[in-house]
C-alpha positions as CSV (number, residue, x, y, z in Angstrom):
1,M,65.2,118.8,100.8
2,G,61.6,117.6,101.5
3,F,59.6,115.1,99.6
4,I,57.6,117.6,97.7
5,E,60.6,119.7,96.6
6,K,62.7,116.6,95.8
7,F,60.2,115.3,93.3
8,G,59.0,118.7,92.0
9,L,55.4,118.0,92.9
10,W,54.1,121.6,93.2
11,T,53.6,124.2,90.6
12,A,54.7,127.8,91.1
13,E,51.0,128.6,91.8
14,Q,50.9,125.9,94.6
15,Q,54.2,127.2,96.1
16,D,52.7,130.7,96.3
17,A,49.5,129.3,97.7
18,A,51.4,127.3,100.4
19,R,53.0,130.5,101.7
20,A,49.7,132.3,101.7
21,V,48.1,129.4,103.6
22,L,50.8,129.4,106.3
23,A,50.3,133.2,106.8
24,R,46.5,132.8,107.0
25,V,46.7,130.0,109.5
26,E,48.8,132.2,111.8
27,A,46.7,135.3,111.2
28,E,43.4,133.6,111.9
29,D,44.8,131.5,114.8
30,L,43.7,128.2,113.3
31,R,44.4,125.3,115.5
32,T,43.5,122.2,113.5
33,I,44.0,121.1,109.9
34,R,42.2,118.2,108.2
35,V,44.5,116.7,105.5
36,S,42.2,114.6,103.3
37,F,42.2,112.7,100.0
38,V,39.2,111.5,98.0
39,D,39.0,107.7,97.8
40,Q,37.7,105.5,95.0
41,H,34.1,106.0,96.2
42,G,34.3,109.8,96.2
43,L,34.5,109.9,100.0
44,L,37.0,111.9,102.1
45,H,39.7,110.1,104.2
46,G,42.8,111.5,105.9
47,K,44.3,112.7,109.1
48,T,43.9,115.6,111.4
49,I,47.0,117.5,112.5
50,P,47.7,120.5,114.7
51,A,48.3,123.7,112.7
52,S,51.9,123.7,114.0
53,G,52.5,120.6,112.0
54,L,51.4,122.1,108.7
55,P,54.9,123.4,107.6
56,A,56.3,119.9,107.9
57,V,53.4,118.4,105.9
58,F,54.1,121.1,103.3
59,R,57.6,119.8,103.0
60,A,57.2,116.0,103.3
61,G,53.5,115.2,102.8
62,L,51.8,112.8,105.1
63,G,52.0,109.0,105.2
64,C,48.8,107.0,104.9
65,V,48.1,103.3,104.7
66,S,47.6,102.2,101.1
67,T,44.9,99.6,102.0
68,L,42.4,102.4,102.0
69,L,42.5,102.1,98.2
70,S,41.7,98.4,98.4
71,K,38.4,98.7,100.2
72,D,34.8,98.4,98.8
73,T,31.9,100.5,100.1
74,S,31.7,98.4,103.3
75,G,35.3,99.1,104.2
76,T,36.2,95.5,103.4
77,T,39.7,95.1,101.9
78,V,39.0,93.1,98.7
79,F,42.6,92.8,97.4
80,S,45.5,90.8,98.9
81,A,47.2,93.8,100.5
82,F,50.0,91.8,102.1
83,N,51.2,90.2,98.9
84,A,54.4,91.4,97.3
85,D,52.4,93.4,94.8
86,G,49.7,94.6,97.2
87,G,47.2,92.4,95.4
88,L,47.1,95.0,92.6
89,G,50.3,94.3,90.7
90,V,52.0,97.3,92.3
91,A,55.2,96.7,94.2
92,E,55.0,100.0,95.9
93,M,51.9,98.7,97.8
94,A,53.5,95.5,99.0
95,G,52.6,94.6,102.6
96,A,50.1,97.4,103.0
97,A,52.9,100.0,102.6
98,D,52.2,103.7,103.0
99,V,51.4,106.1,100.2
100,V,52.0,109.8,100.6
101,L,49.3,112.5,100.9
102,V,50.6,115.5,99.0
103,P,48.4,118.5,99.9
104,D,47.2,120.9,97.2
105,P,47.5,124.3,98.9
106,T,45.1,125.9,96.4
107,T,42.3,123.8,97.9
108,F,42.7,125.3,101.4
109,H,39.4,126.2,103.0
110,L,37.8,126.6,106.4
111,V,35.6,124.0,108.1
112,P,33.1,126.5,109.5
113,W,31.2,124.1,111.7
114,A,34.4,123.0,113.6
115,P,35.9,126.1,115.3
116,G,39.5,126.8,114.4
117,T,39.6,124.1,111.7
118,A,40.6,124.1,108.1
119,R,41.0,121.4,105.4
120,L,43.3,120.6,102.5
121,L,42.7,118.2,99.7
122,C,45.5,116.0,98.6
123,D,46.9,114.0,95.7
124,L,48.4,110.5,96.2
125,R,52.0,109.6,95.5
126,F,54.1,106.5,96.1
127,Q,57.2,106.9,98.3
128,N,59.3,107.0,95.2
129,G,57.5,110.2,94.0
130,E,55.4,108.4,91.3
131,A,51.7,109.1,91.0
132,V,49.4,106.5,92.5
133,P,47.4,105.2,89.5
134,F,44.3,104.7,91.7
135,C,44.1,108.3,92.8
136,S,40.7,109.6,91.7
137,R,41.9,113.2,91.4
138,G,44.8,112.0,89.3
139,V,42.5,110.1,86.9
140,F,40.5,113.3,86.3
141,R,43.6,115.4,85.9
142,T,44.8,113.0,83.1
143,A,41.5,113.6,81.2
144,L,41.9,117.4,81.6
145,E,45.4,117.2,80.3
146,R,44.1,115.3,77.2
147,A,41.6,118.0,76.6
148,G,44.3,120.7,77.1
149,A,46.5,119.0,74.6
150,A,43.6,119.2,72.1
151,G,43.2,122.9,72.8
152,Y,40.2,122.6,75.0
153,G,39.2,123.5,78.6
154,Y,36.4,121.5,80.3
155,V,33.6,123.4,82.0
156,T,31.0,121.7,84.2
157,G,28.0,122.9,86.2
158,L,26.5,120.8,88.9
159,E,22.9,119.9,89.7
160,I,22.6,117.5,92.5
161,E,19.6,116.0,94.4
162,F,19.6,114.5,97.9
163,H,17.3,113.6,100.7
164,L,17.2,115.4,104.1
165,Y,15.4,113.9,107.2
166,R,15.2,114.6,110.9
167,R,17.1,112.1,113.0
168,A,14.6,110.0,115.0
169,G,16.8,108.7,117.8
170,H,19.6,106.3,118.7
171,V,20.9,104.1,116.0
172,P,20.4,100.4,117.0
173,N,23.4,98.1,116.5
174,D,22.7,94.5,117.5
175,D,25.7,93.1,115.7
176,G,28.5,94.8,117.5
177,I,30.8,97.8,117.3
178,G,32.0,98.5,113.8
179,V,29.1,96.8,112.0
180,C,26.6,99.0,110.2
181,A,23.6,96.7,110.3
182,H,20.9,99.4,110.8
183,P,20.5,102.6,108.8
184,T,20.1,105.8,110.7
185,P,16.5,106.0,112.0
186,V,14.8,109.1,110.5
187,E,11.5,110.9,110.3
188,P,10.2,113.2,107.6
189,I,10.6,116.9,107.7
190,T,7.9,117.7,105.1
191,R,4.8,115.9,103.9
192,G,4.0,114.9,100.4
193,N,5.5,115.6,97.0
194,Q,5.3,119.2,96.0
195,L,8.0,120.2,93.4
196,L,9.4,123.7,94.1
197,S,6.9,124.3,96.8
198,E,7.6,127.6,98.6
199,N,5.7,126.4,101.7
200,L,7.8,123.2,102.0
201,G,10.9,125.2,101.2
202,D,10.1,127.5,104.2
203,E,9.7,124.4,106.4
204,V,13.3,123.4,105.8
205,E,14.7,126.9,105.5
206,P,16.5,126.9,108.9
207,V,18.7,124.1,107.9
208,T,19.1,125.0,104.2
209,R,20.0,128.6,105.2
210,R,22.8,127.1,107.4
211,I,24.0,124.9,104.6
212,R,24.1,127.8,102.2
213,E,26.0,130.1,104.7
214,V,28.6,127.4,105.6
215,L,29.3,126.6,101.9
216,D,29.6,130.3,101.2
217,R,32.3,130.6,103.9
218,M,34.1,127.7,102.2
219,G,34.1,129.4,98.9
220,I,31.3,127.3,97.4
221,E,28.5,129.6,96.4
222,L,25.2,127.9,95.6
223,R,23.3,129.0,92.5
224,S,20.1,127.7,94.0
225,I,18.7,125.3,96.7
226,E,15.1,124.1,96.2
227,V,12.5,121.5,97.0
228,E,12.6,118.6,94.6
229,F,10.0,116.2,93.4
230,G,10.2,113.5,96.1
231,A,9.3,113.7,99.7
232,D,12.1,115.3,101.8
233,Q,14.1,115.7,98.6
234,L,16.2,118.8,97.9
235,E,18.3,119.9,95.0
236,V,21.3,122.3,94.8
237,T,22.9,123.8,91.8
238,L,26.3,125.4,91.3
239,D,27.5,127.8,88.5
240,P,29.7,126.3,85.8
241,A,33.5,126.4,86.3
242,A,36.5,124.9,84.7
243,G,39.0,122.1,85.6
244,L,39.3,120.3,88.8
245,G,37.4,122.9,90.8
246,P,33.8,121.5,90.2
247,A,34.9,118.0,91.2
248,D,36.5,119.3,94.4
249,A,33.4,121.4,95.1
250,M,31.1,118.3,94.7
251,V,33.1,116.3,97.2
252,L,33.2,119.2,99.7
253,L,29.5,119.9,99.2
254,R,28.4,116.3,100.0
255,S,30.7,116.1,103.0
256,T,29.6,119.5,104.3
257,V,25.9,118.7,103.9
258,K,26.2,115.4,105.7
259,Q,28.4,116.6,108.6
260,L,26.4,119.8,109.1
261,A,23.1,117.8,109.1
262,R,24.4,115.4,111.6
263,R,25.5,118.2,114.0
264,T,22.1,119.8,113.8
265,G,19.9,116.8,114.3
266,Y,19.3,115.9,110.7
267,H,20.4,113.1,108.4
268,A,21.3,113.8,104.7
269,T,21.8,111.1,102.2
270,F,23.0,111.1,98.7
271,M,22.0,107.5,98.2
272,C,20.0,107.3,95.0
273,R,16.8,105.8,96.1
274,P,16.2,105.4,99.9
275,Q,13.8,102.6,101.1
276,I,11.4,105.1,102.5
277,A,7.8,105.8,101.5
278,D,7.3,108.4,98.7
279,S,11.1,108.6,98.1
280,K,12.1,109.4,94.5
281,S,15.5,108.7,93.0
282,S,18.2,111.3,93.3
283,G,20.2,112.2,90.2
284,W,23.2,114.2,89.4
285,H,22.8,116.1,86.1
286,L,26.2,117.1,84.8
287,H,26.2,120.2,82.6
288,Q,29.2,120.3,80.3
289,S,30.9,122.3,77.6
290,L,34.3,122.8,76.1
291,V,36.1,126.1,75.7
292,E,38.8,127.3,73.4
293,G,40.4,130.1,75.2
294,T,37.4,132.1,76.4
295,R,35.1,130.9,73.6
296,N,32.4,128.3,74.1
297,A,33.3,125.6,71.5
298,F,29.7,124.3,71.5
299,V,28.2,127.6,70.2
300,P,27.3,127.0,66.6
301,A,28.3,129.2,63.7
302,D,25.7,130.4,61.2
303,G,24.1,127.4,59.5
304,E,25.4,124.8,62.0
305,G,22.1,124.3,63.7
306,P,21.7,124.2,67.5
307,V,25.2,123.1,68.3
308,S,28.7,123.3,66.7
309,S,30.4,120.5,64.9
310,V,32.7,120.1,67.9
311,G,29.6,119.8,70.2
312,R,28.0,117.3,67.9
313,H,31.0,115.0,67.9
314,F,31.3,115.4,71.7
315,I,27.7,114.3,72.2
316,A,28.2,111.4,69.8
317,G,31.3,110.3,71.8
318,Q,29.3,110.3,75.0
319,L,26.6,108.3,73.3
320,A,29.1,105.8,71.9
321,H,30.6,105.1,75.3
322,A,27.5,105.7,77.5
323,R,27.1,102.1,78.6
324,A,30.7,101.8,79.6
325,A,30.9,105.2,81.4
326,C,27.7,104.3,83.3
327,V,29.7,102.4,86.0
328,F,31.4,105.7,86.9
329,A,28.2,107.8,86.8
330,N,26.2,105.1,88.7
331,P,28.7,103.2,90.9
332,T,26.2,101.7,93.4
333,I,23.8,98.8,93.1
334,N,21.0,101.1,94.2
335,G,21.6,103.6,91.5
336,Y,20.2,101.4,88.7
337,K,16.7,101.6,90.2
338,R,16.6,105.2,88.8
339,F,16.6,104.2,85.1
340,Q,12.8,104.0,84.7
341,P,10.7,105.2,81.7
342,Y,8.7,108.4,82.1
343,S,10.5,109.3,85.3
344,M,12.6,112.3,84.2
345,A,15.5,109.9,84.2
346,P,16.9,108.2,81.1
347,D,16.5,104.5,80.3
348,R,18.3,104.4,77.0
349,V,21.2,106.0,75.1
350,A,19.8,109.0,73.3
351,W,20.0,112.8,73.0
352,A,17.4,115.5,72.4
353,R,17.0,119.2,72.3
354,D,15.7,120.4,75.7
355,N,14.0,117.1,76.6
356,R,14.4,115.9,80.2
357,G,13.6,112.3,79.3
358,A,16.8,111.9,77.2
359,M,20.1,110.9,78.5
360,I,21.7,114.0,77.0
361,R,19.8,117.2,76.9
362,L,21.0,120.0,74.6
363,V,20.3,123.3,76.2
364,G,21.4,127.0,76.1
365,S,21.5,129.4,73.1
366,A,24.0,130.7,70.6
367,E,22.8,134.2,71.2
368,D,24.1,134.4,74.7
369,G,26.9,131.9,74.2
370,S,25.4,129.4,76.7
371,T,25.1,126.3,74.4
372,H,26.0,123.2,76.4
373,I,24.8,119.7,77.2
374,E,23.3,118.3,80.3
375,N,24.0,114.6,80.8
376,R,21.3,113.2,83.1
377,I,22.8,109.7,83.5
378,G,24.4,110.1,87.0
379,E,23.4,109.4,90.5
380,S,24.3,111.7,93.3
381,A,26.6,109.2,95.0
382,A,29.0,109.1,92.0
383,N,32.7,109.9,92.5
384,P,32.9,113.3,90.8
385,Y,36.5,112.8,89.5
386,L,35.7,109.5,87.8
387,Y,32.2,110.6,86.6
388,M,33.7,113.7,85.0
389,A,36.8,111.9,83.6
390,S,34.7,109.3,81.9
391,Q,32.4,111.9,80.4
392,L,35.3,114.0,79.1
393,H,37.2,111.1,77.7
394,S,34.1,109.9,75.9
395,G,33.4,113.3,74.4
396,L,37.0,113.8,73.3
397,A,37.0,110.4,71.6
398,G,34.0,111.5,69.6
399,I,35.8,114.6,68.5
400,E,39.0,112.7,67.6
401,A,37.0,110.2,65.5
402,A,34.6,112.9,64.1
403,L,31.7,110.6,65.1
404,P,28.4,111.6,63.5
405,L,25.5,112.6,65.7
406,P,22.4,110.4,65.4
407,P,19.0,112.0,65.0
408,S,17.4,113.7,68.0
409,A,15.2,111.5,70.2
410,D,12.0,113.6,70.3
411,D,10.3,110.7,72.1
412,P,13.1,109.4,74.3
413,Y,11.2,106.6,76.0
414,T,10.0,105.0,72.8
415,I,12.9,105.6,70.3
416,E,14.8,102.5,69.1
417,A,18.1,103.0,70.9
418,G,20.5,101.1,73.1
419,R,19.4,100.6,76.7
420,L,21.4,101.7,79.6
421,P,22.7,98.9,81.8
422,A,20.0,97.4,84.0
423,N,22.3,96.8,86.9
424,L,25.8,97.3,88.2
425,R,27.1,94.0,86.8
426,E,26.0,94.9,83.3
427,A,27.8,98.3,83.7
428,V,31.0,96.7,84.8
429,D,30.8,94.2,81.8
430,A,30.2,97.2,79.5
431,L,33.3,99.0,80.8
432,E,35.6,96.0,80.4
433,A,34.3,95.5,76.8
434,D,34.9,99.1,75.8
435,T,38.6,99.0,75.0
436,G,38.6,102.7,74.0
437,L,37.3,104.1,77.2
438,A,39.3,101.5,79.3
439,K,42.5,102.7,77.6
440,A,41.6,106.3,78.2
441,M,40.8,105.8,81.9
442,G,43.9,103.6,82.3
443,A,43.9,99.8,81.8
444,Q,45.4,99.3,85.3
445,F,42.8,101.6,86.9
446,V,39.9,99.9,85.1
447,A,41.0,96.5,86.2
448,Y,41.2,97.8,89.7
449,Y,37.9,99.5,89.7
450,A,36.1,96.6,88.1
451,G,37.5,94.3,90.8
452,L,36.2,96.6,93.5
453,K,32.7,96.7,92.0
454,R,32.6,92.9,91.4
455,A,33.4,92.4,95.1
456,E,30.5,94.6,96.0
457,I,28.2,92.7,93.7
458,A,29.3,89.4,95.1
459,R,28.7,90.6,98.6
460,F,25.2,91.9,97.7
461,E,24.3,88.6,96.0
462,R,25.2,86.7,99.2
463,T,22.8,88.8,101.2
464,V,19.2,87.8,101.9
465,T,17.0,90.8,101.0
466,D,13.7,92.1,102.5
467,W,12.0,91.1,99.3
468,E,13.1,87.5,99.5
469,Q,12.0,87.2,103.2
470,R,8.6,88.6,102.4
471,E,8.1,86.5,99.2
472,Y,9.3,83.1,100.4
473,F,9.3,82.9,104.2
474,D,5.7,81.9,104.6
475,L,5.1,80.6,101.1
476,Y,7.4,77.6,101.3
């Protein structure tokens, strides 16, 4: 009996999907399978196996070093991995022990830019079969289960901005192999800031067409791809869908865009605000609603106003926990440079009807059943599972407590309202102070995630910045 069967880790749907995957691999003569999991930063890691090894992985999973979960964004291990508890209070991680990648056969898809290659996304388990509490996919699944227990499904639509440049040449590296001291040198594809410009869209059409075609072959159909406000900035949108699917799609979309760009002479970045002239901040606007069966629970009944009572409480919950949830929506130091007044990004905790300056924008109509919210708090680098989980937990807390909705912020940049965190340190502090959200996300997970972020902050604060060099080198 294999590991997956022994611990009953697959549903009947996954068992059926596994048989279909093996048949497809043989029928399409696929040679290589990427077996990947999404780390704490929303990035893919894993191993590549020959297709002949897939039946064994479908029985036993695939071992992977647990220290990948202990690393910050630089790849530095920030917890004491060789301690008896792996530095995280978890005996199963002692001595940098392996965790097990358990593939989810329902996520199988082609990797169209690599001939004969496909990929599977995985969940993480300890060798005793228990779920790894630091698995991003698992954290989001717990939030979805909470919603399901309350009778709701969670539907999200994605709207993501990023920058696309042409690679300018060889990347210098004066500090040795393995050290990323110099960003990829790039040059602009387009000139100027021309929101939704058809002419600029035509300039980048060869690469955007390729992105669209490849994503379509992977089962990710773009609703739109367009020129955004900043120089060399694009935006893609996806239709709403329920459950884990949109988070999986976001991870695959980012990875696909970056890998495809690199293979075709471009560089794509989902960093919030690049240090390049005329760059604008990239955001990730998360469209959300709850469904009861097939009915949109945010659609108001007669006399309820623009949104149902369930929707009002959901919005109120997101407002109540906004500062704490911010660390998951904006996990990088760079992301907080986006919160500027009159920038089409929020700077305070407020909601409004169809106002792009508010953190939460209520949109849609009761007539066509499309009433939903657009939370504009996130940066494009956010881990989708953690971003969505924190949003869902916050909204559900509002429903459970029947929180009242404050008045609409018709002037969102002048209203008296709580400010969003000014930096990553403030966001981590807010998370640790919010006992409700910390409990929902998991106390063990929150302590772990806060430790990772504080390690990144400390490393940043030890670094001499360009600003300091310009300001003080000649002055003193």
